[in-house]
C-alpha positions as CSV (number, residue, x, y, z in Angstrom):
1,M,341.8,249.0,185.2
2,L,344.9,247.8,187.2
3,S,344.0,250.1,190.1
4,T,340.5,248.7,190.1
5,R,341.8,245.1,190.3
6,Q,344.2,246.1,193.1
7,S,341.3,247.6,195.1
8,L,339.2,244.6,194.5
9,T,342.0,242.3,195.7
10,G,342.6,244.4,198.8
11,G,338.9,244.5,199.5
12,A,338.6,240.8,199.1
13,L,341.5,240.2,201.5
14,A,339.9,242.6,204.0
15,L,336.6,240.8,203.7
16,L,338.4,237.4,204.2
17,A,340.0,238.8,207.4
18,V,336.7,240.0,208.7
19,L,335.0,236.7,207.9
20,F,337.9,234.8,209.6
21,V,337.6,236.8,212.8
22,A,333.8,236.4,212.8
23,L,334.2,232.6,212.2
24,V,336.6,232.3,215.2
25,L,334.2,234.2,217.5
26,L,331.2,232.2,216.3
27,S,333.0,228.9,216.7
28,N,334.1,229.9,220.3
29,Q,330.4,230.2,221.1
30,L,328.9,227.3,219.2
31,L,331.8,224.8,219.7
32,R,332.6,225.6,223.3
33,G,333.9,222.4,224.9
34,A,334.2,220.5,221.7
35,R,337.5,218.8,221.1
36,L,339.1,216.7,218.5
37,D,341.5,214.1,219.9
38,L,344.2,213.4,217.4
39,T,346.7,211.7,219.8
40,E,347.8,208.2,218.9
41,Q,346.2,206.5,221.9
42,S,343.3,208.9,222.4
43,L,344.7,210.2,225.6
44,Y,342.1,213.0,225.9
45,T,339.1,210.9,225.1
46,L,337.3,209.5,228.1
47,A,336.4,205.8,228.3
48,D,332.7,204.9,228.0
49,G,332.8,203.6,231.5
50,T,334.1,207.0,232.8
51,R,331.5,208.9,230.8
52,N,328.7,206.7,232.2
53,I,329.9,207.3,235.8
54,L,330.0,211.0,235.3
55,K,326.6,211.2,233.6
56,K,325.0,209.3,236.5
57,L,326.1,211.8,239.2
58,D,322.9,212.9,241.0
59,E,324.6,215.5,243.3
60,P,327.4,218.0,242.9
61,L,330.9,216.9,244.0
62,Q,333.7,219.1,245.2
63,L,337.2,218.2,243.9
64,T,340.2,220.1,245.2
65,L,343.5,219.6,243.3
66,Y,346.4,220.5,245.5
67,F,349.6,221.3,243.6
68,S,352.7,223.2,244.8
69,D,352.9,225.5,241.9
70,K,355.3,228.1,243.4
71,A,357.7,225.5,244.9
72,T,358.0,223.6,241.7
73,A,358.4,226.7,239.6
74,E,361.6,227.5,241.5
75,S,363.1,224.1,241.1
76,N,365.6,223.0,238.5
77,R,365.2,219.3,239.2
78,T,364.2,217.3,236.1
79,D,361.6,215.1,238.1
80,V,360.0,218.3,239.6
81,R,359.8,219.9,236.2
82,G,358.1,216.8,235.0
83,L,355.5,217.2,237.7
84,R,354.6,220.6,236.3
85,V,354.0,219.0,232.9
86,Y,352.0,216.2,234.5
87,F,349.9,218.7,236.5
88,E,348.6,220.2,233.2
89,R,347.7,216.7,232.1
90,V,345.7,216.0,235.3
91,R,344.0,219.4,235.3
92,E,342.9,219.0,231.7
93,L,341.5,215.6,232.4
94,L,339.5,216.9,235.4
95,E,338.2,219.8,233.3
96,E,337.1,217.3,230.6
97,M,335.4,215.2,233.2
98,N,333.6,218.2,234.5
99,G,332.3,219.0,231.0
100,V,330.9,215.5,230.7
101,A,329.3,215.7,234.1
102,G,327.4,218.7,233.1
103,G,329.0,221.0,235.6
104,K,328.3,218.8,238.6
105,I,332.0,218.8,239.6
106,R,333.2,221.9,241.3
107,L,337.0,221.9,240.6
108,E,339.3,224.1,242.7
109,V,343.1,224.2,242.3
110,V,345.0,225.2,245.4
111,D,348.7,225.9,245.9
112,P,349.5,224.6,249.5
113,V,352.5,226.8,250.2
114,A,354.6,225.9,253.2
115,Y,353.1,226.7,256.7
116,S,349.8,227.8,255.2
117,E,346.3,226.7,256.1
118,A,346.0,225.2,252.7
119,E,348.9,222.9,253.5
120,D,347.3,221.9,256.8
121,R,344.0,221.1,255.0
122,A,345.9,219.0,252.3
123,V,347.7,217.0,255.0
124,A,344.5,216.5,257.0
125,A,342.6,215.3,253.9
126,G,345.3,212.6,253.2
127,V,347.4,214.4,250.5
128,Q,351.0,213.3,250.8
129,G,353.9,215.8,250.5
130,L,357.3,214.7,249.2
131,P,360.5,216.6,250.1
132,L,361.4,217.6,246.5
133,G,361.5,221.4,246.9
134,P,364.6,223.5,246.3
135,A,365.3,223.8,250.1
136,G,363.8,220.4,250.9
137,E,360.3,221.7,251.4
138,K,357.4,219.3,250.7
139,I,355.8,219.2,247.2
140,F,352.1,218.4,247.1
141,F,350.3,217.0,244.1
142,G,347.1,215.2,245.1
143,L,343.3,215.3,244.8
144,V,340.6,215.5,247.5
145,G,337.0,214.9,246.8
146,S,333.9,215.4,248.9
147,N,330.2,215.0,248.6
148,S,327.2,216.7,250.2
149,T,327.1,214.2,253.1
150,D,330.7,214.9,254.2
151,G,332.0,211.8,252.5
152,Q,335.6,212.2,251.5
153,A,338.1,210.4,249.3
154,A,341.6,211.3,248.3
155,I,344.5,210.5,245.9
156,A,347.6,211.1,248.1
157,F,350.0,211.9,245.2
158,F,349.8,211.7,241.4
159,D,352.8,209.7,240.4
160,P,353.7,210.3,236.7
161,S,354.9,206.7,236.5
162,K,351.3,205.6,237.1
163,E,349.8,207.7,234.4
164,T,348.4,204.6,232.7
165,F,345.7,204.4,235.4
166,L,345.2,208.2,235.9
167,E,341.7,208.1,234.4
168,Y,340.8,204.9,236.4
169,D,342.0,206.4,239.7
170,I,340.0,209.6,239.3
171,A,336.9,207.8,238.1
172,K,337.2,205.4,241.1
173,L,337.5,208.4,243.5
174,I,334.3,209.9,242.0
175,H,332.6,206.5,242.1
176,D,333.5,206.0,245.8
177,L,332.0,209.4,246.6
178,T,328.7,208.2,245.3
179,T,328.8,205.1,247.6
180,T,327.6,205.6,251.1
181,K,328.8,202.3,252.7
182,K,331.4,199.5,252.4
183,P,330.7,197.2,249.4
184,S,329.2,193.9,250.5
185,V,331.3,190.9,249.6
186,A,330.1,187.3,250.1
187,L,332.6,184.5,250.8
188,L,331.9,180.9,249.9
189,S,334.8,178.6,250.9
190,S,335.5,175.0,252.0
191,L,338.7,176.3,253.7
192,N,338.9,177.9,257.1
193,L,339.8,181.4,256.1
194,A,337.9,183.3,258.8
195,P,338.9,183.6,262.5
196,G,337.4,181.0,264.7
197,F,337.9,177.4,265.9
198,D,340.2,175.4,263.7
199,P,339.3,171.7,263.8
200,N,342.6,170.7,262.3
201,S,344.7,172.3,265.1
202,M,342.0,172.0,267.7
203,Q,342.7,175.6,268.6
204,M,341.3,179.1,268.0
205,S,342.7,180.7,264.8
206,D,343.1,184.3,263.8
207,G,342.2,183.4,260.2
208,W,344.2,184.0,257.1
209,A,345.9,187.3,256.6
210,A,344.1,187.6,253.2
211,Y,340.7,187.4,255.0
212,Q,341.8,190.0,257.5
213,Q,342.6,192.4,254.7
214,L,339.3,191.9,253.0
215,A,337.4,192.4,256.3
216,Q,339.1,195.7,256.9
217,L,338.0,197.1,253.5
218,F,334.7,195.4,252.8
219,E,331.6,194.0,254.6
220,V,332.3,190.3,254.3
221,K,329.5,187.8,254.6
222,A,330.1,184.0,254.9
223,L,327.8,181.7,252.9
224,D,327.0,178.1,253.7
225,A,327.5,175.9,250.6
226,N,325.3,173.2,252.0
227,N,322.2,175.3,252.1
228,L,322.9,177.8,249.3
229,K,319.9,178.5,247.1
230,S,320.5,182.1,246.2
231,I,323.0,184.9,246.7
232,P,321.7,187.9,248.7
233,A,320.6,190.8,246.6
234,D,322.9,193.3,248.3
235,V,326.1,191.3,247.5
236,K,328.3,193.1,244.9
237,V,331.1,190.6,244.8
238,L,331.1,186.8,245.4
239,V,334.4,185.3,246.3
240,L,334.7,181.5,245.8
241,V,337.7,179.8,247.4
242,H,338.1,176.1,246.8
243,P,334.4,175.3,246.0
244,K,334.6,171.5,246.5
245,Q,331.7,169.4,245.1
246,L,329.2,172.1,245.0
247,S,325.6,171.0,244.5
248,D,323.7,171.9,241.4
249,D,321.6,174.2,243.5
250,A,324.7,176.1,244.7
251,Q,326.1,176.3,241.2
252,Y,322.7,177.5,239.9
253,A,322.7,180.3,242.6
254,I,326.1,181.4,241.4
255,D,324.9,181.2,237.8
256,Q,321.9,183.5,238.4
257,F,324.0,185.9,240.5
258,V,326.4,186.4,237.5
259,L,323.5,186.8,235.1
260,R,321.8,189.5,237.1
261,G,325.0,191.5,237.1
262,G,326.9,190.2,240.1
263,H,330.7,190.1,240.0
264,L,332.5,186.8,240.7
265,L,336.0,186.0,241.7
266,A,336.6,182.3,241.8
267,F,339.6,180.4,243.1
268,V,339.7,176.7,242.2
269,D,342.6,174.3,242.6
270,P,343.7,170.9,241.4
271,N,345.7,170.4,244.6
272,A,344.9,172.7,247.5
273,E,347.8,172.2,249.9
274,T,345.7,173.8,252.7
275,D,342.8,171.4,252.3
276,F,343.0,169.2,255.5
277,A,339.4,168.1,255.4
278,S,340.4,164.6,254.6
279,A,343.3,164.5,257.0
280,D,343.3,161.5,259.4
281,P,346.1,161.4,262.0
282,S,345.7,157.6,262.3
283,N,345.9,157.1,258.5
284,P,348.2,159.7,256.9
285,M,348.4,157.8,253.7
286,A,344.7,158.0,253.2
287,G,344.8,161.8,253.6
288,M,347.7,162.0,251.2
289,L,345.8,160.1,248.5
290,A,342.5,161.9,249.0
291,S,341.6,164.4,246.4
292,K,342.2,168.1,247.2
293,A,340.7,169.4,244.0
294,S,337.9,171.9,243.4
295,D,335.9,172.6,240.3
296,L,332.9,174.3,238.9
297,P,332.1,171.8,236.1
298,A,328.6,173.0,235.1
299,L,329.6,176.6,235.1
300,F,332.9,176.2,233.3
301,K,331.3,174.2,230.6
302,A,328.6,176.9,230.0
303,W,331.3,179.6,230.1
304,G,333.4,178.0,227.5
305,V,336.3,177.4,229.9
306,E,338.4,174.2,229.9
307,Y,339.9,173.4,233.3
308,D,341.4,170.0,234.3
309,A,341.1,169.6,238.1
310,K,343.3,166.5,237.9
311,H,346.5,168.1,236.6
312,V,349.0,170.6,238.1
313,V,351.2,173.0,236.1
314,L,355.0,172.6,236.5
315,D,357.1,175.5,235.3
316,R,360.9,175.4,235.2
317,E,361.3,179.0,234.2
318,H,359.4,180.4,237.2
319,A,360.4,177.7,239.7
320,L,361.0,179.2,243.2
321,A,364.1,178.1,245.1
322,V,362.9,176.3,248.3
323,S,364.6,174.4,251.1
324,S,363.0,171.0,251.4
325,N,365.9,169.6,253.5
326,P,367.7,171.7,256.1
327,D,370.9,169.8,255.4
328,A,370.8,170.6,251.7
329,P,371.0,173.8,249.7
330,P,367.8,175.3,248.3
331,S,366.6,173.9,245.0
332,R,364.1,175.2,242.4
333,H,360.6,173.7,242.9
334,P,358.7,173.5,239.6
335,G,355.4,173.4,241.4
336,I,355.9,176.6,243.5
337,L,356.2,179.5,241.1
338,R,357.3,183.0,241.5
339,F,356.2,185.7,239.0
340,G,357.9,189.0,238.9
341,K,356.9,192.4,237.6
342,A,357.7,191.6,234.0
343,D,355.3,188.7,234.2
344,L,352.3,190.7,235.5
345,P,350.3,192.7,233.0
346,Q,350.9,196.4,233.8
347,N,347.8,197.5,231.8
348,D,345.4,195.8,234.2
349,V,344.5,197.6,237.4
350,V,344.6,194.3,239.4
351,S,348.3,193.6,238.8
352,A,349.7,197.0,237.8
353,N,352.5,198.2,240.1
354,L,352.8,194.8,241.8
355,D,356.2,193.2,242.0
356,T,355.8,189.5,243.0
357,L,353.2,186.8,243.1
358,I,353.8,183.3,244.4
359,V,351.5,180.4,243.6
360,G,351.7,176.7,244.5
361,S,350.6,173.5,242.6
362,A,348.2,175.6,240.3
363,G,346.0,174.4,237.5
364,A,345.3,176.1,234.2
365,F,342.5,177.5,232.1
366,K,341.9,177.5,228.4
367,A,339.2,178.9,226.2
368,A,337.1,176.2,224.5
369,K,337.3,176.3,220.7
370,D,333.7,177.2,220.3
371,S,333.6,179.6,223.3
372,P,331.8,182.9,222.6
373,Y,333.6,184.5,225.5
374,Q,337.0,186.1,225.7
375,L,339.6,184.8,228.1
376,V,342.2,187.5,229.0
377,P,345.3,186.2,230.8
378,L,346.3,187.9,234.1
379,L,348.9,185.3,235.0
380,Q,350.6,183.0,232.6
381,T,353.6,180.6,232.4
382,G,356.3,180.7,229.8
383,S,357.0,178.0,227.3
384,Q,359.1,176.0,229.8
385,A,356.1,174.4,231.4
386,M,354.1,171.2,231.4
387,T,351.2,169.6,233.3
388,V,351.4,166.4,235.5
389,P,348.8,164.5,237.4
390,A,347.9,166.1,240.7
391,E,348.5,162.8,242.5
392,R,352.2,163.0,241.6
393,V,352.5,166.4,243.4
394,R,350.5,165.2,246.4
395,M,352.7,162.1,246.8
396,S,356.0,164.0,246.6
397,Q,357.2,167.5,247.1
398,D,360.8,166.7,246.2
399,P,361.8,169.1,243.4
400,A,364.3,166.6,241.9
401,E,361.6,164.0,241.7
402,L,359.1,166.3,240.1
403,L,361.7,167.3,237.5
404,N,362.4,163.7,236.5
405,G,361.3,163.3,232.9
406,F,360.4,167.0,232.6
407,A,359.5,167.8,229.0
408,A,358.3,171.3,228.3
409,S,355.2,171.4,226.1
410,G,356.1,174.8,224.7
411,E,352.7,176.1,225.7
412,G,352.0,179.0,228.0
413,Y,349.5,178.0,230.7
414,V,347.0,180.5,232.0
415,L,346.8,180.4,235.8
416,A,344.5,183.5,236.2
417,A,342.3,185.3,233.8
418,R,339.4,187.7,233.1
419,L,336.5,186.0,231.4
420,Q,334.5,188.6,229.4
421,G,331.2,188.4,227.6
422,K,327.4,188.4,227.8
423,F,326.9,185.2,229.8
424,K,324.1,182.6,229.3
425,T,322.7,180.3,231.9
426,A,324.4,176.9,232.6
427,F,320.9,175.6,233.5
428,P,318.6,176.1,230.6
429,N,316.2,173.5,231.8
430,R,315.3,175.4,235.0
431,S,312.6,177.9,235.1
432,G,310.7,180.2,237.4
433,P,309.6,183.8,237.7
434,E,313.0,185.0,238.6
435,H,315.0,182.7,236.3
436,L,317.3,184.4,233.9
437,A,318.4,182.7,230.7
438,E,320.9,185.4,229.7
439,A,322.6,188.4,231.2
440,K,321.2,191.8,230.2
441,D,324.7,193.3,229.7
442,S,328.2,192.1,229.2
443,S,330.2,191.5,232.3
444,E,333.4,190.0,233.6
445,I,334.5,187.1,235.9
446,L,337.9,186.7,237.4
447,L,339.2,183.1,237.5
448,V,342.2,181.8,239.4
449,A,343.5,178.2,239.2
450,D,345.1,178.2,242.7
451,T,344.0,178.7,246.3
452,D,347.3,178.3,248.0
453,L,348.4,181.9,246.9
454,L,345.9,183.1,249.5
455,S,347.5,181.2,252.4
456,N,350.0,182.9,254.7
457,R,352.7,180.5,253.7
458,Y,353.0,181.9,250.2
459,W,353.1,185.7,250.8
460,V,353.2,186.8,254.5
461,R,354.8,186.1,257.8
462,V,352.7,186.8,260.9
463,Q,354.6,187.9,264.0
464,N,353.4,188.4,267.5
465,F,354.7,191.8,268.8
466,F,353.6,192.4,272.4
467,G,350.3,190.9,271.8
468,Q,349.7,192.5,268.4
469,K,349.9,190.6,265.1
470,L,352.3,192.2,262.6
471,L,352.1,191.2,258.9
472,N,355.4,191.2,257.0
473,A,354.6,190.5,253.4
474,F,357.3,189.1,251.1
475,A,355.0,188.9,248.1
476,D,352.1,190.9,246.8
477,N,349.4,188.1,246.9
478,G,347.3,190.0,249.4
479,D,347.4,193.2,247.4
480,W,346.4,191.2,244.3
481,L,343.4,189.9,246.1
482,V,342.4,193.3,247.4
483,N,342.9,194.9,244.0
484,A,340.7,192.2,242.4
485,V,337.9,192.5,244.8
486,D,338.1,196.3,244.8
487,N,338.0,196.4,241.1
488,L,334.9,194.1,241.0
489,A,333.2,195.9,243.8
490,G,332.9,199.0,241.6
491,S,330.2,199.4,239.0
492,S,330.4,197.6,235.6
493,D,331.4,201.0,234.2
494,L,334.4,201.3,236.5
495,I,335.5,197.7,235.7
496,S,335.4,198.5,232.0
497,I,338.0,201.2,232.4
498,R,341.4,199.9,231.3
499,G,344.9,201.3,231.5
500,R,345.5,204.1,229.0
501,G,348.6,205.3,227.2
502,T,350.9,207.9,228.6
503,S,351.4,211.5,227.4
504,Y,355.1,210.8,227.3
505,R,356.0,210.2,223.7
506,P,359.7,209.4,223.0
507,F,361.3,211.1,220.1
508,T,362.0,207.9,218.2
509,L,363.9,209.6,215.3
510,V,366.2,211.4,217.7
511,E,366.8,208.1,219.5
512,Q,367.6,206.5,216.2
513,L,370.2,209.2,215.5
514,K,371.7,208.7,218.9
515,L,372.0,205.0,218.5
516,A,373.6,205.4,215.1
517,A,376.1,207.9,216.5
518,D,376.8,205.6,219.4
519,D,377.5,202.8,216.9
520,R,380.0,205.0,215.0
521,F,381.6,206.2,218.2
522,R,382.0,202.6,219.4
523,V,383.6,201.6,216.1
524,K,386.1,204.4,216.4
525,E,386.9,203.5,220.0
526,Q,387.5,199.9,219.1
527,E,389.7,201.0,216.2
528,L,391.7,203.1,218.7
529,Q,392.1,200.2,221.1
530,R,393.2,197.9,218.3
531,E,395.9,200.3,217.2
532,L,397.0,200.9,220.8
533,G,397.4,197.1,221.2
534,E,399.3,196.8,218.0
535,T,401.6,199.6,218.9
536,E,402.3,198.1,222.3
537,R,403.0,194.8,220.7
538,K,405.6,196.4,218.3
539,L,407.2,198.3,221.1
540,V,407.6,195.1,223.2
541,E,409.1,193.2,220.2
542,L,411.6,196.0,219.6
543,Q,412.4,196.2,223.3
544,S,413.0,192.5,223.7
545,G,416.1,192.6,221.4
546,K,417.9,195.1,223.6
547,S,420.5,194.4,226.3
548,A,419.7,195.0,230.0
549,D,421.4,198.4,230.1
550,Q,419.4,199.6,227.1
551,K,416.0,198.6,228.3
552,Q,415.1,202.1,229.5
553,L,416.1,203.8,226.2
554,L,413.9,204.0,223.1
555,S,415.5,203.3,219.7
556,A,414.9,205.6,216.8
557,E,412.5,203.0,215.3
558,Q,410.6,202.8,218.7
559,Q,410.4,206.5,218.9
560,R,408.9,206.8,215.4
561,E,406.4,204.0,216.2
562,L,405.4,205.8,219.3
563,E,405.1,209.2,217.6
564,N,403.0,207.6,214.8
565,F,400.6,206.1,217.4
566,L,400.3,209.4,219.3
567,K,399.4,211.2,216.0
568,R,396.9,208.5,215.1
569,K,395.5,208.7,218.6
570,L,394.9,212.4,218.3
571,Q,393.3,211.9,214.8
572,I,390.9,209.3,216.1
573,R,389.9,211.4,219.1
574,K,389.3,214.2,216.7
575,E,387.1,211.9,214.6
576,L,385.2,210.9,217.8
577,R,384.5,214.5,218.6
578,E,383.3,214.9,215.0
579,V,380.9,212.0,215.5
580,R,379.4,213.8,218.6
581,R,379.4,217.2,216.9
582,Q,377.6,215.7,213.8
583,L,375.0,214.1,216.1
584,D,374.2,217.5,217.7
585,A,374.1,219.1,214.2
586,D,371.7,216.4,213.0
587,I,369.4,216.9,216.0
588,D,369.5,220.7,215.7
589,T,368.7,220.4,212.0
590,L,365.8,218.1,212.7
591,G,364.5,220.4,215.4
592,A,364.7,223.5,213.2
593,W,362.9,221.6,210.4
594,L,360.1,220.5,212.8
595,K,359.8,224.1,214.1
596,F,359.4,225.3,210.6
597,V,356.8,222.7,209.7
598,N,354.8,223.3,212.9
599,I,355.0,227.1,213.0
600,A,355.5,228.4,209.5
601,L,354.7,225.8,206.9
602,L,351.0,225.6,207.6
603,P,350.3,229.4,207.6
604,I,352.5,229.7,204.5
605,A,350.5,227.0,202.8
606,I,347.2,228.6,203.7
607,T,348.4,232.0,202.6
608,L,349.6,230.7,199.2
609,G,346.4,228.8,198.7
610,S,344.4,231.9,199.4
611,L,346.5,234.0,197.0
612,L,346.2,231.4,194.3
613,Y,342.5,231.2,194.8
614,L,342.2,235.0,194.6
615,A,344.4,235.1,191.5
616,W,342.3,232.4,189.9
617,G,339.1,234.3,190.8
618,S,340.5,237.6,189.4
619,R,341.5,235.9,186.2
620,R,338.0,234.4,185.8
621,A,336.5,237.8,186.4
622,A,338.8,239.4,183.9
623,V,337.8,236.9,181.3
């Protein structure tokens, strides 16, 4: 009977083993490409926008991932070893994208070893090599994409510090390969941004540096506000800069452009310092008192945005030091604000990796209480801010005068923001065959309550170098503008892709152990310093009672005191070493426990469960 049971148990285990192998083989065939993303921030789950871009591919794309595998394998540098880990992250993401694209992405991984044809092709395609190799040779880690019409795009180098936007950068490269020409950008402005005759200076002007940057990257079309009835159908992005007193027809054209899926970037200002339209040399006071404000009242009301075109934000925390008097030292101007990297959202592609933005006499936005749309800040003051009438800023640029009576409201004022939602028309009473009452899909609008940030004064110095204009930027205002337009010029799917988490996950428990050990170490060090000070004090007291010829000799009491201190010093140093040793032991114990849990505990649990199940089944059969 016992032999029979043993044979049955052995047969059951053998059958389970066969079934397990069969199940694995079957799952490999049926679930090929299926994944379960259990990471905290869903690092391996593509955004909906990315999936839409990939599914819309109508032709195969060639992607070549250049990575210096051999050179990095021979390096002992920590940053280079990190590149190898990041390479696996990039490769896995590209493979995941290929799966979603239905095989329309041909992915090739190439190791561009030194002095090879592969290295030459990588450099020619725009991949950048960094001298990080063991002998100073260049390390390549970039991506080159091409389409069937010889269109090409490249990511020069995958920087691990920019992993947040890894998915966005690759999705943008793929999106750019499906676009055959420069995106069309329309510009509607009451300021003279473009090159041409400047009526204020009565001379020819090169235009603003911000406009020059846009013209290099996009096909820019100027629109006339006086005769604006509609926005051309081929325009992907409409840039409004200081739209002063726009007619209802012009605002209606903007309204319908947004509702049919157009992307809008609007710069309004309660006090545009570059607005010289009302300047009169014979009457400077009239020009000073004239309004320099711009607004979109009908549209802002429909979009649930509160904006006061009569008030300027003063911010003491971000006030920039300026020289208003050559005979006086610089003073902080609460109306000219400097925002650093810590103030710029690093999870938004427009401001990520920028260091400085400078704005002047800006206004503020606020979401109305009943607004159905979401206002996401891109630039915001701290609590040390308030608003003042724009006339006060126009009448005086003296920082001291502007700070008189300064009383912070405790409110953070939004100077730039994304407005998100499914927009409805601001003109419900209008009609017509092409009139839209509501957008088909949700979209985004970028709003900025300042126009001066685009002027050269706030971000760039233009120098004449042997007849050529050189731009020396001291702030990132121009990059912010290009990033914003570039982001909006993509499809709605591309705009919807946000910064993701990073694959680097700090070991918080180990960090807590280290912090606790550091605390104990610091306490022991302080104890040692206190005892050292006390011993020195006692030695000085004993020494002060001696005659001049005995100063160089230690008394028996001094000798004992010194010996006691030296012994205590050795004891404390031993305790310090014990603190460090205990930390290493705690970390090693934690590591061993985690290895046991990850490697052995689960198989043991499954095995025990199987044995218990078999024992229970055998017992039932025996009964």
